[in-house]
C-alpha positions in Angstrom: 89.4 112.9 95.9 91.7 114.4 98.7 89.6 112.3 101.2 90.0 109.1 99.1 93.8 109.6 98.8 94.1 110.1 102.5 92.1 107.0 103.0 94.0 105.0 100.6 97.4 106.2 102.1 96.0 104.7 105.6 95.5 101.4 103.7 99.0 101.6 102.4 100.3 102.1 105.6 98.5 99.0 107.0 99.8 97.2 103.9 103.4 98.3 104.7 103.0 96.9 108.0 102.6 93.5 106.9 105.9 93.8 104.9 107.7 95.4 107.8 106.6 92.8 110.2 107.4 90.0 107.9 106.5 87.1 110.5 103.5 85.0 110.3 102.6 85.6 113.9 102.5 89.2 113.4 100.2 88.7 110.3 97.9 86.8 112.4 97.8 89.4 115.3 97.1 92.0 112.7 94.1 90.0 111.1 92.7 89.4 114.6 92.8 93.1 115.2 91.3 94.0 112.0 88.5 91.5 112.7 87.6 93.6 115.8 87.9 96.8 113.7 85.5 95.5 111.2 83.0 94.6 113.9 83.3 98.3 115.2 84.8 97.3 118.5 87.6 99.9 118.2 88.2 99.9 122.0 88.7 96.1 121.7 91.1 96.5 118.8 92.9 99.2 120.6 93.4 97.2 123.7 94.4 94.1 121.6 97.1 96.0 119.8 98.3 97.6 123.2 99.2 93.9 124.2 101.3 93.2 121.2 104.9 92.6 122.3 106.8 94.0 119.3 107.1 97.7 120.1 107.4 98.8 116.4 104.5 96.5 115.3 102.4 97.8 118.2 103.1 101.3 117.2 102.1 100.7 113.5 99.0 99.0 114.5 97.8 101.6 117.1 98.8 104.4 114.7 96.8 103.1 112.0 93.8 102.5 114.0 93.8 106.0 115.3 94.3 107.3 111.7 91.3 105.6 110.5 88.9 105.8 113.6 90.6 108.2 116.0 87.7 110.5 116.7 85.2 107.5 117.1 87.6 105.9 119.4 88.1 108.9 121.5 84.5 109.1 121.9 84.0 105.5 122.7 86.7 105.9 125.5 85.0 109.0 126.9 81.8 107.0 127.2 83.6 104.1 128.8 85.4 106.4 131.3 82.5 108.5 132.3 78.8 108.4 133.0 76.8 108.4 129.9 75.6 111.8 129.0 73.9 113.6 125.9 77.1 115.4 125.1 79.1 112.1 125.0 76.4 110.5 122.6 76.5 113.6 120.5 80.2 113.5 120.2 80.0 109.8 119.3 77.3 110.4 116.8 79.3 113.3 115.2 82.4 111.2 115.0 80.5 108.6 113.1 78.9 111.1 110.9 82.2 112.8 110.1 83.6 109.4 109.2 80.9 108.7 106.9 81.2 111.9 105.2 85.0 111.4 104.7 84.4 108.3 102.5 84.7 108.9 98.8 81.6 108.6 96.7 80.5 108.9 93.2 83.1 110.1 90.8 85.6 110.4 93.6 85.9 106.5 93.6 88.6 105.2 91.5 87.4 102.2 89.7 89.2 98.8 90.6 88.8 95.7 88.4 89.7 93.3 91.2 87.5 95.0 93.8 84.1 96.5 93.9 85.1 99.8 95.6 81.7 101.3 94.9 79.8 98.7 96.9 82.4 98.6 99.5 82.4 102.4 100.3 78.5 102.3 100.0 78.1 99.8 102.6 80.7 101.4 104.9 79.1 104.7 104.6 75.7 103.1 105.5 77.2 101.5 108.4 78.7 104.7 109.9 75.5 106.7 109.2 73.4 104.1 111.0 75.9 104.2 114.1 75.7 108.0 114.0 71.9 108.1 114.0 71.9 105.5 116.8 74.1 107.7 119.0 72.2 111.0 118.0 68.8 109.5 118.7 70.1 108.6 122.2 71.3 112.0 122.7 68.0 113.6 121.8 66.1 111.1 123.9 68.3 112.1 126.9 67.9 115.8 126.1 65.0 116.6 123.8 66.0 120.2 123.0 69.6 119.5 121.8 70.2 121.7 118.6 73.4 120.4 117.7 72.3 116.6 117.7 68.9 117.5 116.0 70.7 119.2 113.3 72.9 116.1 112.5 70.1 114.0 112.7 68.1 116.0 110.0 71.2 116.2 107.9 71.5 112.5 108.2 67.9 111.9 107.0 68.5 114.3 104.0 71.8 112.4 103.0 69.8 109.0 103.5 67.1 110.0 101.0 64.4 110.3 103.9 63.6 114.0 103.6 60.1 113.5 105.2 61.7 112.5 108.4 63.9 115.5 108.3 61.1 118.1 108.1 59.5 117.6 111.7 63.1 117.8 113.0 63.8 121.1 111.2 60.4 122.4 112.1 61.4 121.7 115.8 64.6 123.4 115.4 63.0 126.4 113.9 61.3 126.8 117.4 64.7 126.6 119.0 66.7 128.7 116.6 64.2 130.9 114.6 67.0 132.9 113.0 69.4 130.1 111.8 70.1 130.4 108.2 70.7 126.6 108.0 67.6 125.6 109.5 65.4 128.1 107.5 67.0 127.3 104.2 67.0 123.5 104.5 63.4 123.5 105.8 62.4 125.8 103.1 64.0 123.6 100.3 62.5 120.5 101.8 58.9 121.9 101.9 59.3 123.2 98.4 60.1 119.7 97.3 57.0 118.6 99.1 54.9 120.9 97.0 54.8 123.9 99.6 56.4 126.2 97.1 55.4 129.5 98.6 56.2 128.7 102.1 59.4 127.1 100.9 60.8 130.2 99.2 59.7 132.4 102.0 61.8 130.4 104.4 64.7 130.3 102.1 64.4 134.1 101.6 64.3 134.6 105.5 67.7 132.6 105.6 69.4 135.0 103.3 67.9 137.9 105.4 69.3 136.3 108.4 72.9 135.7 107.1 73.5 137.8 104.0 77.1 136.5 103.6 76.0 132.8 103.9 76.9 131.1 100.7 74.8 128.0 101.4 71.6 130.1 102.0 72.1 132.0 98.7 72.8 128.7 96.7 69.6 127.1 98.1 67.4 130.2 97.3 69.1 130.5 93.8 68.1 126.9 93.1 64.6 127.4 94.2 64.2 130.5 92.0 65.8 128.7 89.1 63.2 125.9 89.5 60.4 128.5 89.3 61.8 129.9 86.2 62.9 133.2 88.0 66.3 133.4 86.3 67.3 137.1 87.1 66.9 136.4 90.9 68.5 133.0 90.5 71.6 134.4 88.9 71.8 137.3 91.3 71.8 134.8 94.3 74.2 132.4 92.7 76.6 135.5 92.3 76.2 136.4 96.0 77.0 132.9 96.8 80.2 132.9 94.9 81.1 136.4 96.4 80.8 134.7 99.9 82.6 131.6 98.7 84.6 131.9 95.5 86.0 128.4 95.8 82.6 126.4 95.7 83.1 125.2 92.2 79.6 123.5 92.2 78.1 126.9 92.3 79.8 127.9 89.0 78.4 124.8 87.3 74.9 125.5 88.6 75.2 129.2 87.4 76.4 128.2 84.1 73.3 125.9 83.7 71.0 128.6 83.6 73.0 130.3 80.7 73.2 126.8 78.9 69.4 126.1 79.4 68.7 129.5 77.4 71.3 128.7 74.7 73.7 131.5 76.0 76.9 129.4 75.5 79.1 132.5 75.8 78.1 133.6 79.3 78.1 129.9 80.4 81.8 129.8 79.2 82.7 133.0 80.9 81.3 131.5 84.1 83.1 128.3 83.8 86.4 130.0 83.0 86.2 132.1 86.2 85.3 129.0 88.2 88.5 127.1 86.8 90.6 130.2 87.4 89.5 130.3 91.2 89.5 126.4 91.5 92.3 125.1 89.2 92.4 121.7 91.0 88.6 121.1 90.3 89.1 118.4 87.6 85.4 118.1 86.8 84.9 121.9 86.4 88.0 122.1 84.2 86.9 119.3 81.9 83.4 120.9 81.5 84.9 124.3 80.7 87.5 122.8 78.3 84.7 120.9 76.4 82.4 124.1 76.1 85.6 126.2 75.0 86.3 123.6 72.4 82.6 123.7 71.1 82.6 127.3 70.9 86.1 127.4 69.3 84.7 124.9 66.6 81.5 127.0 65.8 83.7 130.2 65.6 86.1 128.4 63.2 83.3 127.1 61.0 81.8 130.6 60.7 85.1 132.0 59.9 85.7 129.5 57.1 82.2 130.3 55.6 82.9 133.9 55.6 86.3 133.4 53.9 84.8 131.3 51.3 82.1 133.7 50.5 84.8 136.5 50.4 86.9 134.4 48.0 84.1 133.8 45.9 83.1 137.5 45.6 87.0 138.4 44.8 87.0 135.8 42.0 83.8 137.4 40.6 85.3 140.9 41.0 88.4 139.5 38.6 90.9 141.2 41.1 91.6 138.1 43.4 91.8 140.5 46.2 89.8 140.0 49.5 88.5 143.1 51.1 86.3 143.4 54.0 85.4 146.8 53.0 83.7 145.5 49.8 80.3 146.2 48.6 78.4 143.4 50.3 77.0 144.7 53.6 75.5 141.4 54.5 78.9 139.7 54.5 80.3 142.5 56.4 77.6 142.4 59.1 78.2 138.5 59.4 82.0 139.3 60.0 81.3 141.9 62.6 78.8 139.6 64.4 81.5 137.0 64.7 84.0 139.6 66.0 81.5 140.6 68.7 81.1 137.0 69.8 85.0 136.6 70.1 85.2 139.9 72.1 82.2 138.8 74.2 83.9 135.2 74.9 87.2 137.1 75.9 85.5 139.5 78.3 86.1 138.3 81.9 82.9 137.4 84.0 82.8 139.9 86.8 80.8 139.3 90.2 79.1 142.0 91.7 81.5 142.0 94.8 84.6 142.4 92.7 86.9 145.2 93.6 88.6 145.3 90.3 87.5 147.6 87.4 86.7 146.2 84.0 89.1 146.9 81.1 87.3 149.6 79.0 88.5 148.0 75.9 85.7 145.2 75.8 82.8 147.9 76.2 84.3 150.3 73.7 84.9 147.5 71.1 81.5 146.0 71.6 79.9 149.4 71.3 81.8 150.4 68.2 81.1 147.1 66.6 77.5 147.4 67.4 77.4 150.9 65.7 78.9 149.6 62.5 76.3 146.8 62.4 73.4 149.4 63.0 74.9 151.3 60.0 75.0 148.5 57.6 71.6 147.4 58.5 70.2 150.8 57.7 72.1 150.8 54.5 70.3 147.5 53.6 66.9 148.7 54.6 67.6 151.8 52.4 68.6 149.8 49.5 65.7 147.4 49.8 63.3 150.2 50.0 64.6 151.9 46.8 62.4 151.4 43.6 
């Protein structure tokens, strides 16, 4: 969303320039320059704007060009002013890659009834990715063992849904950087997807060993364990990832999915609450937490109503009209105590293993006391049923 707002701000600056110039000749000049930009000729557009006679309009046009394509323009100027080298091609490819990554996608795009923004940004991203791949391919052709360029190439293939082309690049990188957590974890994930599960998990595990504090390596390994149905190590590695990066809100969501899959809505809510506390601006995470919170509140309210109705019925039969939880029905008391346990568990903070804070002993003491009460009542029921 932030990238989108910045991009739209740049477009607003551009739109404002039309109003501020106010002359048909300036509008025509702007459109000619924009045509060069759309063709990807940023040097041509820069030179064109530099020849604009009006100083303020010239400043607006060149500033807007640099705002939108500054890194690409700088790389192009370096390529123009010096002999072509692998480093220059890599910088150009990196600039295109980062420009593609800066464009909004998916839920980040705000719908527009008068403009197909999804198609526009999709095509622009594809264009910048293709330009990046062309430059990076040139860089690796000039210098075959260029780790940075190879790494970006592999990332582009992954993002372009061509993982089979990324695998040989990562394998090549593994010989150049055998202890790189990124290379090992990404290669492991791709091999796992290709059916080489054992080798894939082993590589992902190596990545964590090489870099114990690397959040991405832990997330990838946790995801593979989760797919294997090994939930305990999956949870542990998601927790390690959050210890390394508590602001990665996507990891909170993925961790909560493990609990949701097993019907453990309470721990899923606790994880999401912690994620929202650490990432108050993460709208999607906040909405998901609010929805689950509302669902559990509704369940607790329904259960409480049923308990109260049953208590009222018993009070009426007792002809006293008074509701007492210390009455003679142990099954009703157990039901009430189990509801109380759920409410206490929901309020209990979700602690990561790296947390330096000590948990309030209230939660443990209350849960243990309630559990003891339930056990006593269950024993009473068992004894009552066994009596002749």
